C-alpha positions in Angstrom: -103.5 -16.7 113.3 -101.3 -19.1 111.4 -100.2 -21.8 113.9 -97.2 -23.8 112.7 -96.8 -27.0 114.7 -93.3 -28.5 115.0 -92.9 -31.9 116.6 -89.7 -32.9 118.4 -89.9 -36.5 119.6 -86.8 -36.1 121.9 -86.4 -38.2 125.0 -82.6 -38.1 125.2 -82.8 -35.4 128.0 -84.9 -37.5 130.3 -84.3 -40.6 132.4 -87.4 -42.5 131.1 -88.3 -43.5 127.6 -91.7 -42.6 126.2 -91.9 -38.8 125.8 -90.6 -39.4 122.2 -94.2 -40.4 121.5 -95.6 -37.2 123.0 -96.0 -35.3 119.7 -97.9 -38.3 118.2 -100.2 -38.5 121.2 -101.0 -34.8 121.0 -101.7 -35.1 117.3 -103.9 -38.2 118.0 -105.8 -36.0 120.5 -106.7 -33.9 117.5 -104.9 -30.7 118.2 -105.2 -29.6 114.6 -108.9 -29.9 114.5 -109.3 -28.2 117.9 -107.4 -25.2 116.8 -109.1 -25.0 113.5 -112.4 -25.0 115.3 -111.5 -21.8 117.1 -110.6 -20.1 113.9 -106.8 -20.7 113.5 -105.0 -21.8 110.3 -103.0 -24.8 111.3 -99.9 -26.1 109.4 -98.2 -29.2 110.7 -94.5 -29.0 109.8 -93.9 -32.6 111.0 -91.1 -33.8 113.3 -87.5 -32.9 113.8 -85.4 -36.0 113.1 -84.1 -37.5 116.4 -81.6 -40.3 116.8 -82.4 -43.5 118.8 -80.9 -43.5 122.3 -80.0 -47.2 122.3 -77.7 -46.6 119.4 -75.8 -43.8 121.0 -72.9 -43.8 123.5 -73.0 -41.6 126.6 -69.7 -39.7 126.4 -70.2 -37.7 129.6 -72.5 -39.0 132.4 -72.8 -35.4 133.8 -74.2 -34.3 130.4 -76.0 -37.4 129.0 -76.4 -37.4 125.2 -75.0 -33.8 124.9 -73.9 -33.9 121.2 -77.2 -35.5 120.1 -79.3 -33.1 122.1 -77.4 -30.1 121.0 -77.8 -31.1 117.3 -81.6 -31.7 117.8 -82.4 -28.5 119.6 -80.3 -26.5 117.1 -82.5 -27.9 114.3 -85.5 -26.9 116.4 -84.2 -23.4 116.9 -83.8 -23.0 113.2 -87.3 -24.2 112.5 -88.8 -21.8 115.1 -86.9 -18.8 113.8 -88.0 -19.6 110.2 -91.6 -20.0 111.4 -91.5 -16.5 113.0 -89.9 -15.0 109.9 -92.8 -16.4 107.9 -95.3 -14.7 110.2 -96.3 -17.9 111.9 -96.9 -18.8 115.5 -94.6 -21.6 116.7 -96.4 -24.4 118.6 -93.8 -26.9 119.6 -94.8 -30.4 120.6 -92.3 -32.3 122.8 -90.5 -34.3 123.8 -88.7 -33.8 127.1 -88.1 -30.3 128.5 -84.6 -30.1 127.0 -86.4 -29.0 123.8 -87.0 -25.6 125.5 -83.3 -24.7 124.7 -84.2 -24.9 121.0 -87.6 -23.2 121.2 -86.5 -20.3 123.3 -83.2 -20.0 121.4 -85.1 -19.7 118.1 -87.6 -17.1 119.4 -84.9 -15.1 121.1 -82.7 -15.0 118.1 -85.6 -13.8 115.9 -86.5 -11.1 118.5 -82.8 -10.1 118.8 -82.8 -9.3 115.1 -85.8 -7.0 115.7 -84.0 -5.4 118.7 -86.6 -6.9 121.1 -86.4 -9.2 124.1 -88.3 -12.2 125.2 -90.2 -12.9 128.4 -90.8 -16.4 129.6 -93.3 -18.1 131.9 -92.1 -21.5 132.8 -94.9 -23.6 134.2 -93.4 -26.7 135.8 -93.2 -28.7 139.0 -89.4 -28.5 138.7 -87.1 -25.6 138.1 -84.9 -27.2 135.5 -82.1 -24.9 136.8 -79.4 -27.5 137.4 -76.1 -27.5 135.5 -73.6 -30.3 134.9 -72.0 -29.2 138.2 -75.1 -29.8 140.3 -77.3 -32.3 138.5 -77.6 -35.5 140.4 -78.6 -37.4 137.2 -76.9 -35.7 134.3 -80.2 -35.5 132.5 -80.3 -32.3 130.4 -84.1 -31.8 130.7 -83.2 -30.6 134.2 -80.8 -28.0 132.9 -82.8 -26.2 130.2 -84.1 -23.2 132.1 -80.5 -22.5 133.3 -79.2 -22.8 129.7 -81.7 -20.3 128.4 -80.6 -17.9 131.1 -77.0 -18.3 129.9 -75.8 -20.7 132.7 -74.2 -24.1 132.5 -72.7 -26.0 129.6 -71.4 -23.8 126.8 -72.7 -26.0 124.1 -76.3 -25.6 125.4 -76.0 -21.9 126.1 -74.7 -21.2 122.6 -77.6 -22.9 120.7 -79.0 -20.3 118.3 -76.3 -17.8 119.2 -73.7 -17.1 121.8 -75.9 -14.9 124.1 -78.2 -15.4 127.1 -81.6 -15.9 125.4 -83.6 -14.5 128.3 -83.0 -12.2 131.3 -83.8 -13.3 134.8 -85.9 -10.1 135.3 -88.1 -11.3 132.5 -88.4 -14.9 133.6 -91.0 -16.4 135.8 -91.4 -20.0 137.2 -94.9 -21.0 138.2 -96.0 -24.1 140.0 -92.7 -25.3 141.4 -92.8 -27.9 144.2 -89.9 -30.3 143.7 -86.3 -28.8 143.5 -83.0 -30.5 144.1 -81.0 -29.0 147.1 -78.2 -27.4 145.1 -80.7 -26.3 142.5 -82.6 -24.4 145.1 -79.5 -22.2 145.6 -79.2 -21.6 141.9 -82.8 -20.5 141.7 -82.3 -18.1 144.7 -79.2 -16.6 143.1 -80.5 -16.4 139.6 -82.9 -13.5 140.1 -85.8 -15.1 138.3 -89.3 -14.7 139.8 -90.7 -17.8 141.4 -94.3 -18.7 142.4 -94.4 -22.1 144.1 -97.5 -24.2 144.7 -97.6 -22.8 148.2 -97.9 -19.3 146.8 -100.7 -20.5 144.6 -102.4 -22.1 147.6 -102.2 -18.8 149.5 -102.9 -16.2 146.9 -104.9 -18.1 144.2 -104.1 -18.7 140.6 -105.6 -15.5 139.2 -103.5 -13.2 141.4 -100.4 -15.3 140.7 -100.9 -15.3 136.9 -101.6 -11.6 136.7 -98.4 -11.0 138.6 -96.5 -13.5 136.4 -97.6 -12.0 133.2 -96.8 -8.5 134.3 -93.3 -9.5 135.3 -92.6 -11.4 132.1 -93.8 -8.8 129.8 -93.2 -5.4 131.4 -89.8 -5.1 129.6 -90.5 -7.2 126.6 -94.1 -7.3 125.2 -93.2 -10.8 123.8 -94.2 -13.9 125.9 -93.1 -17.5 125.5 -94.9 -20.2 127.5 -93.1 -23.4 128.4 -95.7 -25.8 129.8 -94.5 -29.0 131.4 -97.5 -31.2 131.9 -96.1 -32.3 135.2 -97.1 -28.9 136.5 -100.6 -30.4 136.8 -101.5 -32.8 139.6 -101.1 -36.4 138.5 -104.8 -37.0 138.8 -105.3 -34.7 135.9 -102.1 -35.5 133.9 -100.9 -39.0 134.8 -98.9 -39.5 131.7 -95.7 -37.7 132.7 -92.2 -39.0 133.5 -91.7 -37.2 136.8 -95.1 -36.8 138.5 -95.3 -34.9 141.8 -98.5 -34.8 143.9 -100.0 -31.4 144.8 -99.9 -29.7 141.4 -102.3 -27.5 139.5 -105.9 -28.6 139.3 -107.8 -28.8 136.0 -109.4 -25.4 136.5 -106.3 -23.7 137.8 -104.4 -24.8 134.7 -107.1 -23.6 132.4 -107.4 -20.3 134.2 -103.7 -19.8 133.9 -103.7 -20.5 130.1 -106.8 -18.4 129.6 -105.2 -15.4 131.3 -102.1 -15.9 129.2 -104.3 -15.8 126.1 -106.2 -12.7 127.3 -102.9 -10.9 127.6 -102.5 -11.0 123.8 -98.7 -11.0 124.2 -98.0 -14.7 123.7 -95.7 -15.2 120.7 -94.8 -18.9 121.1 -95.8 -22.0 123.1 -94.4 -25.4 123.8 -95.9 -28.4 125.5 -93.5 -31.0 127.0 -93.2 -34.2 128.9 -96.3 -36.0 127.6 -95.5 -39.7 128.1 -98.1 -42.0 126.5 -96.5 -45.2 128.0 -97.4 -43.9 131.5 -100.8 -42.4 130.5 -104.4 -43.6 130.8 -106.3 -43.6 127.5 -104.4 -40.6 126.2 -105.7 -38.4 129.1 -102.6 -36.3 129.4 -102.4 -35.6 125.7 -106.0 -34.6 125.6 -105.5 -32.3 128.5 -102.5 -30.7 126.7 -104.8 -30.0 123.7 -107.4 -28.4 125.9 -104.7 -26.1 127.5 -103.4 -25.1 124.2 -106.9 -24.2 123.1 -107.3 -22.0 126.2 -104.0 -20.2 125.6 -105.0 -19.6 122.0 -108.4 -18.2 122.4 -111.1 -20.8 123.3 -113.5 -19.6 126.0 -116.6 -21.0 127.7 -118.8 -18.3 126.3 
């Protein structure tokens, strides 16, 4: 297929600098060549323009850099919608996880015009279900899943249109293992489907992913994957801003992405939170490339 890569070097939503270099690191790991080698046409659309944090004022400590993030993810949403209108597959290279507001917004808006809905599998150590009322940090990358579901700050919810971009019934969180106390209650009340690392330990990744794909696509037929590299155990992906021990292994992560690819329902994909400053010899970016390959068709035999 025609894969259109969109970089968004956004780190305004996080509490550590460095993820703005994530798109470059993934490109340096030769994502274009890897996808061409498995038969895809690849078009690199370049990067969304992002302002420098040091030159911006924080107007609201409960929603840090809100105007700048809203502007950036709105531009991303427009680029994603345009990619789908051209018949392309949006592959978004982040950046921190606040970019998901734009990616999901752009896909959902396009599908809404086709009278279709979007299912999401959010693969992450964190739930990103805080709002400005509960966030202990004010970092918007921890609010992005909530915003896509229509909860929280109106400016974020309204990116790409004033409607909830996804329904809880079509939304699945996989790999969770580090949630804030008030956020836990948001997750329980939201109605989304959650598979923690404890569930994966007990049931195995194949059973979990089969279940997750069924839940996300049974009412939609369109699947977006939001992959935060901190879903993996830090020994396999050290270059992330918020590492948490006890994550997905190398093979569990590949199996998850291979099963997503085998479903043939994936319509968009984003990779977030690659931080080269914290990485070792670009290991995390190279791992990200391998996982994208698995989601888009590469197999052992």
